[in-house]
C-alpha positions, 0 to 999 in steps of 0.5 A: 420448515420455518425459514431461517432468520436473516442475519447481519454483521454486528459491525455498524461501519467498515473498519479503517484500512491498515498499512500496506493494504493496497500493496497486499491487494495489488500482490493478489492481483499479480497472483490472479494475473500470472499464476492462477490460471496456469495453476488451475490448468496444471492441476486439471491436466494432472488430474486427467493424467491420473485418471487416464493412467488408472484407466490404462492400468485397468486395461481400458484404452485411454490416451493418458500419455497425451494428457501427461505431456499437456500437464507438463507443457502447463506446468512449464507455462506456470513456472515461466508465469511465476518467474515473470511475476517475481520482480513485481511481487518482490517490489510489492512485498518490500513496499508492503513491509516498509509501509507496515513498518512505517505505520507501526512507527506512526502509531506511537504518535497517538500518545502525543495527541495525533490521529493516525490513518493508513491507506487512503484510496483515492482515484487511481492512487493511495496516500499511505498515511495521514496524521492529524494532531497539534502540528496540523494535518500531514500526508505521508508517502513511504518509499521503501527503496532497496539500498545499495549493496556497498556504500552509505545509503545516502539520499540528497534532497535539494527541495525539488528532486532527490539524488541517490548515489550514482543516479540522476535527480528524481523529482517524482516522489516530491510531485507525488507527495505535493499532489497528495497533500493538495488532494486531502486538503481539498477533501477535508475543506469540502467535508468540513467547510474550514481552510486548512493547510496539509503538510507533505511528508516523504519518509525513507525507512533505513536511508540517511537523507541529506537536505540542502539549507531551506530544502524542508520549507514546503515539504519534509524528506526524512528517515522515519526516526526524524519525524517526531522531532520535526513535529515537536519543533512545530507550533501548535496549529490545531486545537484538540477540538479541530483535531477531532473534527477533521479526524471525524470527517476523514474517518467517515469518508474512508468508511464510506469509500471502503463500503463503496469499494466492497459493493463494486466487488461483490 
């Protein structure tokens, strides 16, 4: 018999990542960590219990009750692990849905001359979205924070940190967004050999953001629907050729990194 001819993928390069892909992958890892092993053990013990019961029904001395007790213990273990994982799964699911919603909203910017990228993976972090267009290059961090059960969902931004109702100031999202912008700027400058500025943006779906005067000079903290207006009010910073250049180098880097990640997991 003649050997079968080798086949290869019709795709010339790896596809770009989708909004919330990192969080979807994290949810699968939570299931693997908390639920997979207990589920497999429970299923195996239930099968042994069933086999033992059938053998006992055929008057063969098999201690199927022992397997049954072990199966019940394994089931209880599985339930406890799933309950313990629920807060993590809920937070990841909410974050994933927020990133997907913002990603779909950002896709509308393509008609305004923007290129949109999602879920860039760095060393130990990810950038939710990147837009490259006439107003320049921006990194976008999406924060899908739960809103209070009562009262107005309002975030106050003073230029350094964020304050929610009845909570202390939180500077972490601002530090995170600025670090992401600095990382992307260095990446594109090294790739293209051109100097550029990258503007950090933090978006809060469903929240009202109140900013003090001058707070938005170095970073934008907005509700997603306000972003197009802010972009439209900016002077043109990139030409069509520059948009294509930076987008090409970024998409090439993303595909190379994604191919490398897939090779590591094989």
